[in-house]
Structures are given as C-alpha cells and as structure tokens.
C-alpha positions as CSV (number, residue, x, y, z in Angstrom):
1,M,39.4,-76.3,-11.5
2,S,41.2,-79.0,-9.3
3,P,41.0,-78.7,-5.6
4,V,44.2,-77.3,-4.0
5,K,45.4,-78.2,-0.5
6,G,45.9,-75.2,1.9
7,D,45.4,-71.6,1.1
8,S,47.8,-69.5,-0.7
9,P,47.6,-65.8,-1.4
10,F,48.5,-66.5,-5.0
11,I,45.5,-69.0,-5.6
12,P,42.3,-67.1,-6.5
13,S,38.8,-68.7,-6.5
14,P,37.8,-69.8,-9.9
15,E,35.1,-67.1,-9.7
16,E,37.8,-64.4,-9.1
17,Y,40.1,-65.7,-11.7
18,V,37.2,-65.8,-14.4
19,K,36.4,-62.3,-13.8
20,A,39.8,-61.1,-14.1
21,V,40.5,-63.1,-17.4
22,I,37.4,-61.6,-19.0
23,R,38.5,-58.1,-18.2
24,C,41.9,-58.9,-19.8
25,I,40.7,-60.4,-23.1
26,G,42.0,-58.6,-26.3
27,Y,44.5,-56.1,-24.5
28,E,47.8,-57.8,-24.7
29,P,49.4,-61.0,-26.2
30,R,50.4,-62.2,-22.6
31,C,47.7,-62.0,-20.1
32,V,48.3,-62.0,-16.5
33,P,44.8,-61.0,-15.3
34,Y,44.9,-61.6,-11.6
35,W,46.6,-59.0,-9.7
36,R,48.5,-61.4,-7.3
37,H,49.6,-63.3,-10.4
38,S,51.0,-60.0,-11.7
39,V,53.0,-59.3,-8.5
40,Q,54.4,-63.0,-8.8
41,W,55.4,-62.4,-12.5
42,F,57.1,-59.2,-11.8
43,L,59.1,-60.8,-8.9
44,A,60.0,-63.8,-11.1
45,S,61.3,-61.4,-13.8
46,L,63.9,-60.0,-11.2
47,A,65.4,-63.5,-10.4
48,P,68.0,-65.1,-12.7
49,D,66.9,-67.9,-15.0
50,S,68.8,-70.6,-13.0
51,A,66.8,-69.7,-9.9
52,L,63.5,-69.9,-11.8
53,N,64.5,-73.2,-13.4
54,L,65.5,-74.6,-9.9
55,W,62.1,-73.4,-8.4
56,R,60.2,-74.9,-11.4
57,L,62.0,-78.2,-10.9
58,R,61.2,-78.2,-7.1
59,V,57.5,-77.5,-7.8
60,G,57.3,-80.1,-10.4
61,I,58.8,-82.7,-8.2
62,R,56.5,-81.9,-5.5
63,K,53.5,-82.1,-7.6
64,R,54.6,-85.4,-9.0
65,N,55.0,-86.8,-5.6
66,E,51.5,-85.6,-4.5
67,M,50.0,-87.2,-7.5
68,R,51.8,-90.4,-6.8
69,A,50.4,-90.3,-3.2
70,L,47.0,-89.7,-4.5
71,L,46.8,-92.2,-7.3
72,G,49.3,-94.7,-6.3
73,E,52.4,-95.9,-8.2
74,K,50.4,-98.2,-10.4
75,E,48.4,-95.6,-12.2
76,L,51.4,-93.5,-13.1
77,S,53.4,-96.2,-14.6
C-alpha cells in the first residue's frame, strides 16, 4: 500500500484492512469490509449524485496535484 500523509479515521492500517477483507470474502457481491468504510458508504448513499461527483472531482484534482508535486511535471507529461 502507498504511504498516506496525515492520519484519517477512514484510513485503516494494511493489517486491519486485510483482516476485514478476509472476513468479508464470499458473503456479498459488494464488499465494504472495514467498518469505517461502511459508515462512509452509508453517508455517501444519502447525498445526491451531484454532490458525490463534485467531491470525487475535488479529491481527484487534489491527488493529481500531490503527484505532480512529488514527481514533477516532466514525469506526468
């Protein structure tokens, strides 16, 4: 897994996530094994699609800018 800056209540350690995934295998077609991700999924299901799309766009732009800062413009072009 990639290193993540800062701590977030929605980011489990690799060990926590793997344990949760293994418990979930074979039960449902969609698996949201980590309990904090389940809370996040529930809250997202209450929001309108336009709000979720805006949030996803902002997250994507932020991640792209972080990668550009890490790698530099030359490697992304």
